[in-house]
matplotlib code that plots the C-alpha trace (Angstrom):
import matplotlib.pyplot as plt

x = [309.6, 310.1, 313.0, 312.3, 314.1, 316.6, 314.9, 316.3, 315.2, 313.5, 309.7, 308.3, 305.8, 303.8, 301.4, 299.9, 301.6, 298.4, 298.2, 295.9, 298.3, 301.5, 301.0, 300.8, 303.7, 306.3, 308.0, 307.5, 309.3, 312.4, 312.3, 315.3, 313.1, 311.1, 311.8, 309.2, 307.7, 305.0, 302.6, 299.0, 296.4, 295.5, 299.1, 299.4, 296.4, 297.9, 301.1, 299.3, 297.1, 300.0, 302.0, 304.8, 304.5, 304.3, 302.4, 300.4, 298.3, 295.4, 292.0, 289.4, 287.8, 291.0, 291.1, 287.7, 288.6, 291.8, 290.7, 292.8, 294.9, 295.5, 294.8, 297.0, 294.8, 295.1, 295.7, 293.5, 292.4, 288.8, 286.3, 283.3, 281.5, 282.6, 286.1, 286.4, 288.8, 286.3, 283.7, 281.3, 281.1, 278.8, 277.3, 273.8, 271.7, 272.3, 269.0, 270.1, 273.4, 273.7, 277.3, 280.0, 283.7, 285.8, 289.4, 290.2, 293.3, 291.3, 288.6, 287.2, 286.1, 284.5, 282.6, 281.5, 280.3, 278.3, 276.7, 275.9, 274.5, 272.3, 271.0, 269.8, 268.3, 271.1, 272.7, 272.2, 274.2, 277.4, 280.7, 283.4, 287.1, 289.7, 292.9, 292.1, 293.7, 291.5, 288.2, 287.7, 288.0, 285.6, 282.8, 280.3, 276.6, 275.0, 278.3, 279.6, 283.1, 284.5, 287.4, 289.7, 292.6, 294.7, 292.7, 289.5, 291.2, 292.4, 289.4, 286.1, 285.2, 284.8, 281.7, 278.2, 277.2, 279.4, 278.5, 281.0, 280.9, 282.1, 279.4, 276.8, 277.9, 277.5, 274.0, 273.1, 274.4, 275.2, 278.7, 282.2, 283.8, 287.2, 289.1, 292.3, 294.1, 297.5, 297.1, 299.6, 300.1, 299.1, 301.8, 303.8, 302.5, 303.8, 302.8, 306.1, 305.6, 302.1, 303.4, 306.2, 303.7, 301.6, 304.7, 305.6, 302.1, 302.2, 305.6, 304.1, 301.2, 303.9, 305.2, 301.9, 302.9, 305.9, 303.7, 301.2, 304.0, 305.7, 302.5, 301.1, 304.3, 304.7, 301.1, 300.6, 297.6, 296.6, 298.2, 295.0, 293.1, 295.7, 295.6, 291.8, 291.8, 294.3, 293.1, 289.4, 288.4, 290.5, 290.0, 293.1, 291.9, 290.3, 288.0, 284.8, 282.6, 285.1, 285.1, 281.3, 281.4, 283.8, 281.7, 278.6, 280.4, 281.4, 277.8, 276.2, 278.8, 278.4, 274.6, 275.1, 277.7, 280.3, 282.6, 283.1, 281.5, 284.1, 284.9, 287.8, 290.6, 292.9, 296.5, 295.9, 292.9, 293.0, 291.0, 291.9, 293.5, 296.0, 298.9, 298.8, 296.4, 299.2, 297.5, 294.0, 292.3, 289.3, 290.3, 287.3, 288.0, 288.1, 290.0, 291.2, 288.9, 291.4, 291.5, 287.8, 285.8, 285.8, 285.5, 282.0, 281.1, 282.7, 280.7, 277.5, 277.9, 278.7, 275.7, 273.5, 274.7, 277.6, 280.8, 284.0, 287.4, 290.7, 291.7, 288.3, 289.0, 292.5, 291.1, 288.5, 291.2, 293.5, 291.0, 287.5, 286.1, 285.8, 282.2, 281.2, 282.7, 280.7, 277.5, 277.7, 279.0, 276.1, 273.6, 274.9, 274.9, 271.2, 270.4, 272.3, 271.3, 268.1, 266.2, 268.8, 269.9, 273.4, 274.5, 277.0, 278.0, 279.0, 282.2, 285.7, 289.1, 290.9, 294.5, 295.3, 299.0, 301.5, 304.1, 304.6, 307.2, 306.1, 308.0, 305.7, 307.6, 304.4, 303.4, 304.2, 302.3, 304.2, 307.1, 309.4, 309.6, 313.4, 315.2, 317.9, 315.5, 314.7, 311.5, 311.4, 310.6, 307.5, 305.8, 302.7, 299.9, 296.8, 295.9, 292.5, 291.8, 292.7, 290.6, 287.6, 287.9, 287.8, 284.9, 282.9, 283.4, 282.1, 279.1, 278.3, 278.1, 275.6, 278.4, 277.6, 281.0, 284.5, 287.4, 290.0, 293.2, 296.9, 300.3, 301.4, 302.6, 304.6, 304.3, 300.5, 299.1, 295.7, 294.4, 294.9, 292.6, 289.9, 289.9, 289.7, 286.7, 284.8, 285.3, 284.2, 281.1, 280.2, 280.6, 279.4, 276.9, 275.4, 278.8, 279.7, 283.3, 284.6, 288.2, 291.7, 293.4, 294.5, 298.1, 297.1, 295.5, 298.5, 300.7, 298.9, 299.4, 303.0, 302.4, 299.9, 297.8, 294.1, 293.3, 295.3, 293.8, 290.3, 291.0, 292.1, 289.2, 286.7, 288.3, 287.9, 284.3, 283.4, 284.9, 282.7, 284.1, 281.1, 282.7, 286.3, 288.2, 289.7, 292.7, 296.2, 295.2, 297.1, 297.7, 297.3, 300.2, 303.3, 305.7, 304.3, 303.9, 307.5, 308.7, 306.6, 306.4, 308.6, 307.6, 303.9, 301.7, 301.8, 298.6, 297.6, 297.9, 296.0, 293.2, 293.2, 292.4, 289.5, 288.5, 288.2, 286.2, 283.7, 283.6, 282.6, 279.9, 281.4, 281.4, 284.3, 285.2, 288.0, 290.3, 292.8, 295.6, 297.0, 299.5, 302.7, 304.1, 302.0, 301.0, 297.6, 297.3, 298.3, 295.3, 292.8, 294.6, 294.0, 290.3, 290.1, 291.4, 288.9, 286.0, 287.0, 287.1, 283.7, 282.3, 283.7, 282.7, 281.2, 283.0, 282.9, 280.2, 281.9, 284.9, 286.8, 289.9, 292.1, 295.5, 298.7, 299.9, 303.5, 304.4, 307.8, 309.0, 307.8, 310.2, 307.8, 307.1, 303.4, 301.9, 298.4, 297.2, 294.7, 291.1, 290.2, 292.3, 290.5, 287.1, 288.2, 289.5, 286.3, 284.0, 285.7, 285.6, 281.8, 281.6, 284.0, 282.5, 279.1, 279.2, 280.0, 276.9, 278.5, 281.2, 282.4, 283.8, 287.0, 286.3, 288.7, 291.6, 290.0, 287.9, 284.2, 283.9, 285.4, 283.4, 280.2, 281.3, 282.2, 278.5, 278.0, 280.8, 279.3, 279.6, 276.5, 278.2, 279.9, 281.8, 282.3, 282.3, 285.8, 286.5, 290.1, 292.3, 296.0, 297.2, 296.3, 296.7, 300.4, 300.9, 299.6, 296.3, 292.9, 289.6, 287.0, 283.2, 280.6, 277.2, 275.3, 277.9, 277.9, 274.1, 274.3, 277.0, 275.0, 271.8, 273.6, 274.8, 271.2, 270.9, 268.9, 271.2, 270.6, 272.6, 273.5, 275.0, 278.0, 276.0, 274.6, 271.1, 269.5, 270.3, 267.3, 267.6, 265.2, 267.1, 270.4, 269.1, 267.8, 271.2, 273.0, 270.9, 272.4, 275.9, 277.9, 280.6, 283.7, 286.1, 289.4, 292.9, 294.9, 297.3, 297.0, 294.2]
y = [144.9, 141.0, 139.8, 137.5, 134.2, 134.0, 133.1, 131.0, 133.6, 137.0, 136.8, 137.9, 140.7, 142.5, 145.5, 148.1, 151.5, 153.5, 156.6, 154.8, 151.9, 153.9, 154.3, 150.4, 149.8, 152.6, 151.1, 147.5, 148.3, 149.3, 146.4, 144.1, 141.0, 141.5, 141.2, 143.8, 144.7, 147.1, 145.5, 146.1, 144.4, 141.7, 140.7, 140.5, 138.2, 136.0, 135.7, 134.7, 132.3, 130.6, 130.7, 132.9, 135.4, 135.0, 138.1, 140.6, 143.7, 141.9, 143.0, 141.3, 139.7, 137.8, 136.8, 135.1, 133.6, 132.1, 131.0, 129.6, 132.7, 134.2, 137.9, 140.2, 141.8, 145.5, 147.5, 147.6, 150.0, 150.9, 153.7, 154.6, 156.5, 158.6, 157.7, 159.3, 156.7, 154.1, 155.8, 155.0, 158.0, 158.8, 161.7, 160.4, 159.3, 155.8, 154.5, 155.4, 153.6, 150.7, 149.5, 149.9, 150.0, 148.4, 148.2, 144.7, 145.9, 145.3, 142.6, 143.9, 147.2, 145.2, 143.0, 146.0, 147.6, 144.5, 144.6, 148.3, 148.0, 145.1, 147.1, 149.9, 147.5, 147.6, 144.3, 142.9, 145.5, 144.3, 145.1, 145.8, 145.4, 147.9, 149.5, 151.9, 154.9, 154.5, 154.5, 158.3, 159.0, 156.1, 157.3, 158.9, 158.7, 155.9, 154.3, 154.6, 153.8, 152.4, 154.6, 153.4, 154.8, 157.6, 157.7, 158.4, 161.3, 162.9, 162.3, 161.8, 165.4, 166.0, 163.8, 165.0, 161.9, 160.3, 157.4, 156.9, 153.1, 153.3, 155.8, 153.7, 150.7, 152.6, 153.6, 150.1, 148.2, 150.8, 149.4, 150.5, 148.9, 147.2, 147.2, 145.4, 143.7, 142.2, 138.4, 135.6, 132.1, 129.6, 129.1, 132.3, 134.6, 134.3, 136.5, 138.3, 138.9, 140.1, 142.6, 143.7, 144.3, 146.4, 148.4, 149.1, 150.3, 152.7, 153.9, 154.5, 156.5, 158.6, 159.4, 160.5, 164.1, 163.1, 160.9, 163.7, 166.1, 163.8, 162.5, 166.0, 167.1, 164.0, 164.0, 167.8, 167.6, 170.1, 169.1, 169.8, 167.3, 164.6, 165.2, 165.2, 161.8, 160.1, 161.8, 161.8, 159.4, 156.3, 154.1, 152.2, 150.2, 146.8, 147.4, 145.7, 147.7, 147.2, 143.5, 143.3, 145.3, 142.8, 139.9, 141.5, 142.1, 138.4, 137.4, 139.6, 138.7, 135.0, 135.2, 136.7, 134.0, 136.6, 135.2, 132.0, 131.5, 133.1, 134.7, 136.6, 134.2, 135.8, 134.5, 132.6, 132.0, 135.1, 137.5, 141.1, 139.9, 137.4, 139.8, 140.1, 143.1, 145.5, 148.5, 148.3, 147.1, 144.8, 141.2, 138.8, 135.4, 133.1, 130.0, 130.2, 128.7, 126.2, 124.5, 124.8, 123.8, 120.1, 119.0, 117.9, 121.5, 122.6, 119.9, 120.8, 124.5, 123.7, 121.4, 124.3, 126.4, 128.3, 129.0, 127.3, 128.9, 127.6, 126.5, 124.6, 122.8, 121.9, 120.5, 118.4, 117.0, 116.1, 115.1, 114.4, 110.9, 110.3, 109.1, 112.2, 114.4, 112.4, 112.8, 116.6, 116.8, 114.6, 116.8, 119.9, 118.3, 117.4, 121.0, 122.6, 120.0, 118.3, 115.4, 112.7, 113.5, 113.1, 114.6, 113.5, 114.8, 113.4, 115.4, 114.7, 116.2, 117.2, 117.9, 119.9, 120.3, 118.8, 121.5, 123.6, 125.9, 125.8, 122.7, 121.5, 118.9, 116.9, 116.6, 113.7, 114.9, 118.0, 118.2, 121.2, 123.4, 123.6, 121.4, 120.7, 119.1, 115.4, 114.4, 117.6, 115.5, 114.0, 117.4, 117.8, 120.2, 118.4, 118.9, 120.0, 116.4, 115.0, 117.6, 116.9, 113.2, 113.7, 116.2, 113.9, 111.0, 113.2, 114.3, 110.7, 109.9, 112.8, 114.7, 118.2, 119.6, 119.7, 120.4, 121.7, 122.0, 121.7, 123.0, 126.6, 126.5, 129.7, 129.1, 129.5, 133.1, 134.3, 133.9, 130.2, 129.9, 132.2, 130.5, 127.1, 128.2, 129.7, 126.6, 124.3, 126.4, 126.5, 122.8, 121.5, 124.1, 121.6, 121.1, 123.7, 124.8, 124.5, 125.1, 126.4, 127.1, 130.2, 129.6, 129.1, 132.6, 134.0, 132.7, 135.1, 138.0, 139.3, 141.8, 139.8, 142.9, 142.6, 144.7, 142.3, 139.2, 140.7, 141.4, 137.9, 136.4, 138.6, 137.6, 133.9, 134.3, 136.3, 133.4, 130.8, 130.0, 129.1, 128.3, 128.4, 125.4, 125.8, 123.6, 124.6, 125.7, 122.9, 124.5, 128.3, 128.8, 130.2, 128.3, 125.1, 126.4, 127.5, 124.1, 122.0, 124.4, 127.4, 128.9, 128.6, 131.6, 132.7, 132.3, 136.0, 136.0, 132.7, 134.2, 137.4, 135.4, 133.8, 137.2, 138.5, 135.4, 136.3, 140.0, 139.3, 136.9, 133.7, 130.6, 128.2, 125.0, 125.1, 122.4, 121.3, 118.8, 117.7, 115.1, 117.0, 117.5, 120.5, 121.0, 120.5, 124.3, 124.7, 122.7, 124.9, 128.2, 127.1, 126.6, 129.9, 131.9, 130.2, 130.9, 134.6, 135.1, 133.3, 135.8, 138.6, 137.8, 134.2, 132.6, 129.0, 126.4, 123.4, 122.2, 119.0, 117.6, 114.6, 113.4, 113.8, 110.4, 110.1, 108.5, 107.1, 110.4, 112.9, 114.6, 115.3, 112.6, 111.8, 111.7, 111.1, 108.6, 106.8, 106.7, 107.7, 110.8, 111.7, 111.3, 113.4, 116.2, 116.2, 116.0, 119.0, 120.8, 120.4, 121.7, 124.6, 125.8, 127.2, 129.4, 126.8, 124.8, 121.7, 119.2, 116.8, 113.4, 112.2, 108.6, 109.0, 108.8, 107.0, 104.3, 103.8, 102.3, 105.4, 107.5, 106.0, 106.5, 110.1, 110.8, 110.4, 112.8, 115.8, 115.2, 115.7, 115.3, 112.3, 114.2, 113.0, 109.8, 109.1, 109.2, 110.1, 111.7, 112.3, 114.5, 112.6, 109.3, 110.2, 109.4, 105.9, 105.7, 106.4, 104.6, 104.7, 104.5, 105.0, 106.7, 103.5, 102.3, 105.7, 105.8, 102.2, 103.3, 106.3, 104.3, 101.4, 104.0, 105.0, 108.2, 109.3, 109.9, 112.7, 113.8, 117.5, 120.2, 122.3, 124.8, 122.0, 122.3, 119.0, 117.8, 118.0, 115.6, 117.7, 120.9, 119.0, 117.8, 121.3, 122.8, 119.9, 120.6, 124.1, 122.7, 124.3, 122.0, 124.0, 123.2, 123.0, 123.4, 120.4, 121.0, 123.1, 125.6]
z = [327.5, 327.6, 325.6, 322.7, 322.4, 319.5, 316.2, 313.4, 310.9, 310.7, 310.6, 307.2, 307.7, 305.0, 305.2, 302.9, 302.5, 303.2, 305.3, 307.8, 308.2, 308.9, 312.7, 312.8, 310.4, 310.6, 313.7, 312.6, 309.4, 311.4, 313.8, 313.4, 314.2, 311.0, 307.3, 306.5, 303.1, 301.9, 299.5, 298.3, 300.6, 298.0, 297.7, 301.5, 301.5, 298.8, 300.7, 303.9, 302.1, 300.4, 303.6, 302.3, 305.1, 308.8, 309.8, 307.8, 308.4, 306.7, 305.4, 307.6, 304.6, 304.0, 307.7, 307.0, 303.6, 304.7, 308.2, 311.0, 311.4, 314.8, 315.4, 317.5, 320.2, 320.4, 317.2, 314.1, 311.3, 311.8, 311.8, 314.0, 311.4, 308.4, 307.2, 303.7, 302.5, 301.3, 299.2, 296.4, 294.1, 291.2, 289.2, 289.5, 292.5, 293.8, 292.5, 289.0, 289.2, 286.8, 287.3, 290.0, 289.1, 291.8, 292.8, 294.1, 296.0, 299.2, 299.1, 302.4, 300.8, 297.9, 300.2, 302.3, 299.0, 298.2, 301.7, 301.3, 297.8, 298.8, 301.7, 299.4, 296.8, 294.3, 295.1, 291.6, 289.7, 288.1, 289.8, 287.2, 288.2, 287.0, 288.3, 291.1, 289.4, 286.3, 288.3, 288.8, 285.0, 284.2, 286.5, 284.0, 283.3, 285.3, 286.4, 289.9, 291.4, 294.6, 295.7, 298.4, 300.4, 298.9, 295.6, 297.7, 299.4, 296.2, 293.9, 295.8, 296.2, 292.5, 292.4, 293.1, 295.1, 297.7, 300.0, 302.8, 303.4, 307.0, 307.8, 305.9, 308.0, 311.3, 310.2, 309.1, 312.2, 314.9, 315.2, 314.1, 311.0, 311.2, 307.9, 308.9, 311.8, 312.4, 311.7, 311.9, 310.8, 313.5, 316.1, 315.2, 317.9, 321.4, 324.4, 324.0, 320.3, 320.8, 323.3, 320.9, 318.1, 320.5, 321.6, 318.0, 317.4, 320.3, 319.2, 315.8, 317.4, 319.1, 315.6, 314.3, 314.0, 311.8, 309.7, 309.1, 308.1, 305.7, 304.1, 303.6, 301.9, 299.8, 298.5, 298.5, 300.8, 303.5, 306.7, 308.7, 306.4, 307.0, 310.7, 310.8, 309.1, 311.4, 314.6, 314.1, 311.4, 312.0, 315.1, 315.9, 318.9, 318.5, 321.5, 322.4, 320.0, 317.2, 317.9, 317.7, 314.5, 312.9, 314.0, 312.5, 309.2, 309.1, 309.9, 307.2, 304.6, 305.4, 305.1, 301.6, 300.7, 300.3, 303.0, 304.9, 308.2, 310.5, 313.8, 315.3, 316.4, 318.9, 319.5, 322.7, 325.1, 327.2, 329.4, 330.2, 333.5, 332.1, 331.6, 327.9, 327.9, 328.8, 327.1, 328.6, 325.4, 325.5, 324.6, 324.6, 326.2, 323.2, 321.9, 318.3, 315.8, 314.6, 318.0, 319.1, 316.0, 315.2, 311.6, 312.4, 313.0, 309.7, 307.9, 309.6, 308.8, 305.2, 305.0, 306.2, 303.3, 304.9, 302.9, 304.2, 304.4, 303.0, 306.5, 306.9, 303.6, 304.7, 307.9, 306.1, 303.9, 306.8, 309.5, 308.3, 307.6, 303.9, 304.2, 306.1, 303.3, 300.8, 302.7, 302.8, 299.2, 298.1, 300.0, 298.4, 294.9, 295.5, 296.4, 293.5, 290.9, 292.1, 290.7, 290.8, 287.3, 286.0, 282.7, 280.1, 276.7, 273.3, 272.5, 271.5, 272.0, 268.9, 269.6, 266.5, 267.3, 269.8, 269.1, 272.2, 273.6, 277.3, 278.3, 281.2, 283.2, 283.7, 280.0, 277.9, 274.9, 273.7, 271.3, 271.1, 268.1, 268.7, 266.1, 268.7, 271.1, 271.3, 269.6, 267.5, 264.3, 266.0, 266.2, 264.1, 263.0, 261.8, 258.1, 256.8, 255.8, 259.2, 261.0, 258.7, 259.3, 263.1, 262.9, 260.6, 263.1, 265.8, 263.7, 262.7, 266.5, 267.1, 268.8, 270.1, 271.2, 270.0, 272.4, 270.1, 272.1, 271.5, 272.5, 272.6, 269.0, 268.2, 264.5, 264.4, 264.1, 265.3, 261.8, 261.9, 264.9, 263.5, 260.1, 261.9, 263.9, 261.0, 258.9, 261.7, 262.4, 258.8, 258.1, 261.5, 262.9, 265.3, 267.1, 269.7, 270.1, 273.6, 272.8, 273.6, 276.9, 278.6, 277.6, 273.9, 274.1, 275.9, 273.2, 270.9, 273.2, 273.2, 276.1, 278.1, 278.9, 279.8, 276.6, 274.4, 276.0, 275.6, 271.9, 271.1, 273.0, 271.1, 267.8, 268.7, 269.8, 266.7, 264.6, 266.4, 269.8, 272.0, 275.4, 276.7, 278.1, 281.5, 280.9, 282.1, 285.6, 287.2, 290.6, 290.7, 293.2, 291.5, 293.7, 292.2, 288.7, 288.6, 289.7, 287.3, 284.3, 284.7, 281.2, 281.8, 282.7, 286.3, 288.3, 288.1, 284.3, 283.9, 286.1, 284.0, 280.9, 282.8, 284.1, 280.5, 279.6, 282.3, 281.5, 277.9, 279.1, 277.9, 280.0, 280.7, 282.6, 285.2, 286.4, 289.0, 288.4, 291.7, 292.8, 291.7, 295.1, 296.0, 299.7, 301.0, 301.4, 297.7, 296.6, 298.5, 297.7, 294.1, 294.8, 296.7, 293.7, 291.5, 293.9, 294.3, 290.5, 290.2, 292.8, 290.6, 287.0, 287.1, 284.1, 285.3, 284.6, 285.9, 287.9, 287.3, 289.1, 288.6, 289.8, 287.7, 286.5, 285.6, 282.3, 281.3, 279.8, 282.4, 284.7, 287.6, 290.1, 290.9, 294.3, 295.9, 293.3, 295.5, 294.5, 298.1, 297.7, 294.5, 296.2, 299.1, 296.8, 294.7, 297.7, 299.3, 296.0, 295.9, 299.5, 298.7, 295.4, 296.5, 293.4, 290.7, 289.7, 288.3, 289.3, 286.6, 287.7, 286.1, 285.2, 282.3, 284.7, 287.6, 285.9, 285.7, 289.2, 290.9, 288.5, 289.8, 293.4, 292.6, 291.9, 295.6, 296.3, 294.7, 291.0, 288.8, 285.4, 284.0, 281.3, 277.7, 275.8, 274.5, 270.8, 271.3, 274.0, 273.6, 276.4, 279.5, 277.7, 277.0, 280.7, 280.1, 282.0, 280.5, 280.2, 277.4, 277.3, 274.6, 275.2, 275.9, 278.4, 280.0, 280.4, 281.9, 284.3, 285.5, 285.8, 287.6, 290.2, 290.9, 288.9, 285.9, 282.9, 280.4, 277.4, 277.5, 275.3, 276.1, 278.2, 280.3, 278.8, 277.6, 274.1, 271.7, 268.8, 266.6, 267.3, 266.5, 263.1, 262.2, 262.9, 261.1, 258.0, 257.7, 257.1, 254.3, 252.9, 252.1, 249.2, 251.0, 249.6, 250.8, 253.7, 256.8, 257.6]

ax = plt.figure().add_subplot(projection="3d")
ax.plot(x, y, z, "-o")
ax.set_aspect("equal")
plt.show()
């Protein structure tokens, strides 16, 4: 075997600890070249997307979603028919199923389930995420469950109806299905490394008997059943038919807007005669996508309605002409929001408290609750009288939405928030509540569990919360979040709050604050996580982005402040988010002129008139506009302005007055709520 050149560091390699992966991984895990770790497939996908790992045994859906990765020719995890480890189970026939419980440990299985359910006329049923180990006990009545890997082995036979998805795929397309391949970051794979990985695979195959013995003993499974699975059910060779099957999966999933437009990208341009194909496997002669597709092709495919990958977005950011991005973003805006109409809303921010224990390094608004900290005596919680004054100002201006947001104040219990909402709903029934951030909710959840988050959100909704604000997302990459706000929720927890928002049928906005020293990849990894969650439970109505602007007291430096950068980011966001209907421009930070231009870069909403704003303005840069100025600004840009409500429906003056007449003025005790 060729000798590898000395490396500065071990390559970081991740893979799932599933039975079907062990022949590919058992020898890799023992190779001194690799820093190897077993993780669930979704974690491996995250690490590859955020460029924390060099090589991963990656679900093929993640290969498509990330894009630009290079695939090792040779080994794979696939099936040419019945596999028994990816199964939809139920106690009723498929045509009676009303919901499907899914385990998002592997997105490939979820996408395959969507393709299958669509093929049998059940594509519109809701997919409900839950931990995989809880799915079997939850499948009752008209509910079904997607079981994968070891859980499918143990539990699927207890159900009356079982639909093996690899077998269903074979019947649908006539091709094998590929679940996972070895994929690497661009430039990592050399011919010698490709051969080493293949050698490790064949060494693992040679240990198959040992794998079967140990697995059967550890999981108390019949050895014959384990052997049948590895010997007969799993196809380990990425041969010609498997390659075609993978391409067909990408094609169908792309047509359904489940995955980006993708193709297999092998490590180097090659043919079976070039010396790499040591093991007699079919290797199609291809050039990696990242080197063969120009940005004009990416834009053209996006303009035709195809989904783009993280790598595609990255290339547009780094290589595409700004006006070309704007042209495609504008075309997409026109399709998703036709008629040349641009909305705006009369709303106001009410920052009810600036006391916060999260200590974000980019925030100039908060004051600590610690009496030893500088500025502690400047902390406040608005009184009833102050809140009423602000709400009355909004009502007098025909306002329709209050954005009640503040710091994560540890001194305010849940009852404070529910009392506040009930009072505001009673006294100003015409004003919708689009309030609070994920971290404000998490501040009321000591254990941060999904059940606890759901309970708090339900209490807020029952008290009068109409929609949820998407503030606090910043950049949903933990490496960045730890640097700029080490106490703030990690990205998975923030996303869990929004997942619960979507599950309960509530809608939210979602944001991105860039320019804090994050990488280009970080920006689009952030967007990818939002898009995946939107695919799952659709909580988001609108996306808005703006650059961080450093004030005199902030610790974090600001980068990427140019208006052209803002337009580039927003334009790519419109192209990327094929599943979020609205894009709001950020004229508050960029100014009206850039705001007008942003309408030609995908934005269809001009946001809110400005009564008051304290958080962004604490950095020193905001602009203000009233309703007439906003309508003039939209019209001057060539669009038709219309005033909207919080749910993006047109504002109706008669309906507004009818609701306003139902106001019940409360007698308030002076002081706090």
